[in-house]
Structure formats: structure tokens, C-alpha cells
matplotlib code that plots the C-alpha trace (Angstrom):
import matplotlib.pyplot as plt

x = [50.0, 51.1, 48.8, 51.0, 51.3, 47.5, 47.0, 49.4, 47.6, 44.2, 45.4, 46.9, 43.7, 41.7, 44.0, 45.6, 43.9, 45.5, 48.9, 48.9, 47.5, 49.8, 53.1, 51.5, 50.3, 53.7, 55.4, 52.9, 53.7, 57.4, 57.0, 55.1, 57.8, 60.4, 58.5, 56.7, 58.2, 59.8, 58.3, 60.3, 58.9, 60.4, 59.0, 59.3, 58.1, 56.5, 55.7, 52.9, 54.1, 51.6, 52.2, 51.3, 52.9, 50.6, 48.3, 49.6, 46.0, 45.3, 48.5, 47.5, 44.0, 45.6, 48.0, 45.1, 43.5, 46.6, 47.4, 44.2, 45.1, 48.4, 46.6, 44.3, 44.7, 45.6, 48.7, 49.6, 49.4, 52.5, 54.4, 53.5, 55.7, 58.7, 58.5, 57.6, 54.4, 50.9, 48.7, 46.7, 49.8, 51.1, 47.9, 48.4, 52.1, 51.8, 49.7, 49.9, 49.4, 49.2, 49.5, 46.8, 49.4, 51.9, 51.4, 53.4, 52.6, 54.3, 54.4, 55.0, 56.1, 56.5, 58.3, 59.9, 63.3, 64.5, 65.2, 61.7, 60.2, 62.4, 61.6, 57.8, 57.8, 59.9, 58.0, 54.6, 56.0, 57.3, 54.1, 52.1, 54.2, 53.8, 50.1, 49.5, 51.8, 49.8, 47.0, 49.2, 47.8, 44.2, 45.0, 47.6, 49.9, 52.6, 54.2, 58.0, 59.9, 61.1, 63.1, 63.6, 63.1, 66.0, 66.6, 65.4, 67.9, 65.4, 62.0, 58.9, 57.1, 57.3, 58.4, 59.4, 58.5, 55.2, 54.2, 55.1, 53.1, 50.1, 50.4, 50.5, 47.5, 45.6, 46.6, 45.2, 41.9, 41.6, 42.5, 39.9, 37.2, 38.1, 37.9, 34.4, 33.2, 34.4, 32.9, 29.5, 29.6, 30.5, 27.6, 25.0, 26.3, 25.1, 21.7, 21.1, 22.3, 19.6, 20.5, 20.6, 17.7, 15.3, 12.4, 11.2, 8.1, 5.0, 3.2, 0.3, -3.1, -6.2, -8.6, -12.3, -14.5, -17.0, -20.6, -23.0, -25.8, -29.2, -31.2, -34.0, -37.3, -39.9, -42.8, -45.9, -48.9, -51.8, -54.7, -57.9, -60.8, -64.4, -66.9, -69.7, -72.9, -71.5, -69.0, -66.5, -62.9, -61.7, -58.0, -56.9, -55.3, -52.2, -53.0, -51.6, -48.7, -49.9, -48.4, -46.5, -49.4, -51.5, -54.2, -55.0, -55.4, -58.5, -58.0, -59.5, -57.7, -58.0, -60.0, -62.6, -62.9, -63.4, -67.2, -67.9, -66.5, -68.6, -71.7, -71.1, -70.5, -73.7, -75.7, -74.4, -75.3, -78.9]
y = [100.0, 101.9, 104.5, 107.6, 106.8, 106.3, 109.7, 111.4, 109.9, 110.9, 114.5, 114.6, 113.3, 116.0, 119.0, 118.4, 121.5, 123.8, 122.0, 122.5, 126.0, 127.7, 126.9, 127.9, 131.2, 132.0, 131.2, 133.5, 136.3, 135.8, 135.8, 139.1, 140.6, 139.7, 140.9, 144.0, 147.4, 149.1, 152.2, 154.7, 157.2, 160.4, 162.7, 166.5, 168.4, 171.8, 173.5, 176.1, 179.0, 181.5, 185.2, 185.7, 183.7, 181.5, 180.5, 177.0, 175.6, 177.8, 176.7, 173.0, 173.7, 175.5, 172.6, 170.2, 172.4, 173.0, 169.3, 168.6, 171.2, 169.5, 167.4, 170.0, 171.4, 175.0, 173.6, 170.9, 173.2, 175.1, 171.9, 170.0, 172.3, 171.7, 168.0, 167.3, 165.5, 166.5, 167.7, 164.5, 162.3, 164.4, 163.9, 160.2, 160.5, 163.0, 163.2, 165.1, 163.9, 165.8, 165.1, 165.9, 167.1, 169.1, 171.9, 170.0, 168.7, 165.7, 165.7, 162.2, 161.9, 158.6, 157.6, 154.8, 156.1, 157.7, 161.1, 161.3, 160.8, 163.5, 166.0, 165.4, 165.8, 169.0, 170.6, 170.2, 171.4, 174.6, 175.1, 174.7, 177.1, 179.8, 179.3, 179.5, 182.5, 184.7, 184.7, 184.9, 188.3, 187.0, 183.7, 184.9, 181.9, 181.2, 178.0, 177.4, 174.5, 172.3, 169.5, 168.7, 165.1, 162.7, 160.0, 156.6, 153.8, 151.0, 150.8, 150.7, 148.3, 145.6, 144.0, 140.4, 139.5, 141.2, 139.7, 136.2, 136.6, 137.9, 135.0, 132.4, 134.0, 133.8, 130.2, 129.4, 131.1, 129.2, 125.9, 126.4, 127.2, 124.0, 121.9, 123.4, 122.7, 119.0, 118.5, 119.8, 117.7, 114.5, 115.1, 115.6, 112.7, 109.7, 111.2, 112.0, 108.6, 105.8, 102.1, 100.2, 97.8, 99.5, 101.8, 104.5, 103.4, 105.1, 107.2, 105.3, 106.7, 106.2, 103.7, 104.6, 104.4, 101.6, 102.9, 101.9, 99.6, 101.1, 99.5, 97.1, 98.8, 97.3, 95.7, 97.8, 96.6, 95.5, 97.8, 96.7, 96.1, 96.9, 94.1, 94.8, 95.9, 96.0, 98.9, 96.8, 96.6, 93.1, 92.6, 91.1, 87.7, 86.9, 85.0, 81.4, 80.6, 79.4, 76.4, 76.9, 75.7, 78.8, 76.6, 76.4, 73.1, 71.3, 72.1, 75.6, 78.8, 82.0, 83.5, 80.8, 81.1, 84.9, 84.8, 82.3, 84.7, 87.5, 85.5, 84.5, 88.1, 89.2, 86.6, 87.5, 91.1, 90.2]
z = [185.9, 188.9, 190.6, 190.0, 186.3, 186.1, 187.7, 185.3, 182.3, 183.7, 184.2, 180.7, 179.2, 180.9, 180.7, 177.3, 175.8, 178.3, 178.2, 174.4, 174.2, 176.8, 174.9, 171.6, 173.0, 174.5, 171.2, 169.4, 171.8, 171.3, 167.6, 167.7, 169.8, 167.1, 164.1, 165.5, 164.8, 167.8, 169.3, 171.5, 174.0, 175.4, 178.1, 178.3, 181.5, 181.9, 185.2, 186.0, 188.0, 189.7, 189.4, 193.0, 195.7, 197.8, 194.9, 194.5, 194.3, 191.4, 189.7, 190.1, 188.6, 185.6, 185.1, 184.8, 182.2, 180.1, 180.3, 178.4, 175.8, 174.9, 172.3, 170.9, 167.3, 168.5, 170.2, 167.7, 164.7, 165.6, 166.6, 163.4, 161.2, 163.5, 163.6, 160.0, 160.8, 160.0, 162.8, 162.6, 162.8, 165.7, 167.6, 167.7, 168.7, 171.6, 174.7, 178.0, 181.6, 184.9, 188.6, 191.1, 193.7, 191.6, 189.0, 186.4, 182.9, 181.4, 177.5, 176.1, 172.5, 170.6, 167.4, 165.4, 166.4, 169.7, 168.0, 166.6, 170.0, 171.6, 168.8, 169.1, 172.9, 173.0, 170.1, 171.7, 175.1, 173.5, 171.6, 174.8, 176.7, 174.0, 173.8, 177.6, 178.2, 175.7, 178.3, 181.5, 182.5, 182.5, 184.1, 186.6, 185.8, 183.3, 182.0, 182.2, 180.6, 183.4, 181.7, 178.0, 176.7, 176.8, 174.2, 175.3, 175.2, 174.5, 172.9, 175.0, 172.6, 171.9, 175.2, 174.9, 178.4, 178.4, 175.0, 176.0, 179.3, 177.3, 174.8, 177.6, 179.4, 176.1, 175.8, 179.3, 178.4, 175.0, 176.6, 179.4, 176.8, 174.8, 178.0, 178.9, 175.4, 175.4, 178.9, 177.8, 174.6, 176.6, 179.0, 176.3, 174.1, 176.1, 176.7, 173.0, 171.6, 171.6, 172.1, 168.8, 168.2, 170.6, 169.9, 172.2, 174.1, 172.9, 175.5, 177.1, 176.1, 178.2, 176.7, 175.9, 178.9, 178.9, 178.5, 181.1, 179.9, 180.4, 183.2, 181.8, 181.8, 184.2, 182.6, 182.5, 184.5, 182.4, 182.2, 183.9, 181.6, 182.6, 182.8, 180.4, 182.2, 185.7, 185.5, 187.5, 186.3, 185.6, 185.4, 182.1, 182.3, 180.3, 177.2, 177.4, 175.1, 171.8, 170.0, 166.8, 164.8, 165.7, 167.5, 171.2, 173.1, 172.0, 168.3, 168.4, 167.6, 169.7, 167.0, 167.3, 171.0, 171.0, 169.9, 172.7, 175.3, 174.0, 174.2, 177.8, 178.8, 177.1, 178.9, 182.3, 181.6, 181.1]

ax = plt.figure().add_subplot(projection="3d")
ax.plot(x, y, z, "-o")
ax.set_aspect("equal")
plt.show()
């Protein structure tokens, strides 16, 4: 087998989860783009005009505040009757955004059809202008409609290109996770499997320590006996070994010799 073919097979064996997951993810994204319901968006613009010239900073600050009020119940209540949606439904369909450099408010409306999106955006913009201008004397600014919403020519969602890209990215992530799982399982497998026919060696345990034998006791010295009548100590002599018959040499036993010794000792004492 040639070296390039071997390299290709090695790469395919290692990267097959990613190679398989990326097309599947892209196909899933394309399928979602086909079956998902389209959604359209339309934008209506309102500008904040100060009563006194030279107060542009104040107008920008009020634009930031009124942009947050575009999704509040007091503004949506009047627009709900015009659009045919409830206030809760209109709250999910419309939102306002502002710019930090210009006193302008952008009202974005969404809908399943282009006309519904335009109607929602324009209705909320008119309701916001009416709500803000009731307090123009106190605030020193007033709102003026700048540009009504235009019907969109294509839906904002779903987007086929975006959905396919998201699906492919999800496939890359899933394939990488599968590769990491397989690699960890392959590293742990050989260490966990034992060789057939072998038993794990038992841990060596230290044997019992040999007890030291006690040193032999030294024989005690024989006590000295006093010689009768003289007061002098005479060391005792070890008795000679006796034969098995219990008699000493000469046919006399130790018991028979004892009176003779006593007699001799008494005579010497005299």
C-alpha cells in the first residue's frame, strides 16, 4: 500500500466522526430552513425634537428613555386595538432601539406576513408619539414621526445560508466530542483489561520478626558451708556422678556414706 493512501486511511479512521457529523448538521439546518414558518420585519422611525434650539444632548437622553417605553403596556395598549393583537402578543412582536449619537427611535415590528409587520411597527410608533407629546411641556421635547415602515420583500427568518452554517458548526462540535470520548475510552481500555490466565500478584507482607532467644543464665556459685566447730567456711564440692543403679563406687550408696562423714567431722571438732 502506498504512503499517501495509508495516510488517507489513517485520517479517515481518526476523523470519521467529524466527517460524518458536518454533512448531517448542514442537512438538518437546511431542513429547518425549509419547514420553518417565515417571519417578516418592518422598521418605523420616530425622532425627538427639542423645544429650545441647542438642547440636542437633552433630546438624545429623552430618545433613550422613550425607546425603552416602546414595549411598555401604557404604549402597547393603544396600539393593540389597531393591530388586532392582544397587548401580550404585541409585546413579543414589537421592540424599540435607539442610537447613542442621534435622537432617533427605531420601532421594529414582526409578523408572519409583510403587511402584519408594517401594521405593528406603525401602530406602536403612533402610540408612542401620542403618549410622549402629552407631556411635552414638562419634558421640553416632542416626538415626530420620521419615516413609516415599508413592506419587506423577503423574510428575515429562516435564512437558508445561516441555518446551514449553524447546522455545520453544530456537526463539528458533536464530532469533536465523539472523537474525545473515543480517545479517552481507548486510553483507559488497555490499562483496565487484565491478561487472560494471569492473576494479580498479591502484595508482599512483611514476615514475623524472629524473637531473640534469651541468653543462658550463668550457673550460680555454690554457697560455702561452715566447718562445724571452727567457724571457717568450707566450699562445697560437687557430688560425683552416681551410676544408674543408685550406688557409689565401692558398693555403698550416698545415704550410707553420710553418717561416716558426720562422725569424722565430730571427731575433728573435739
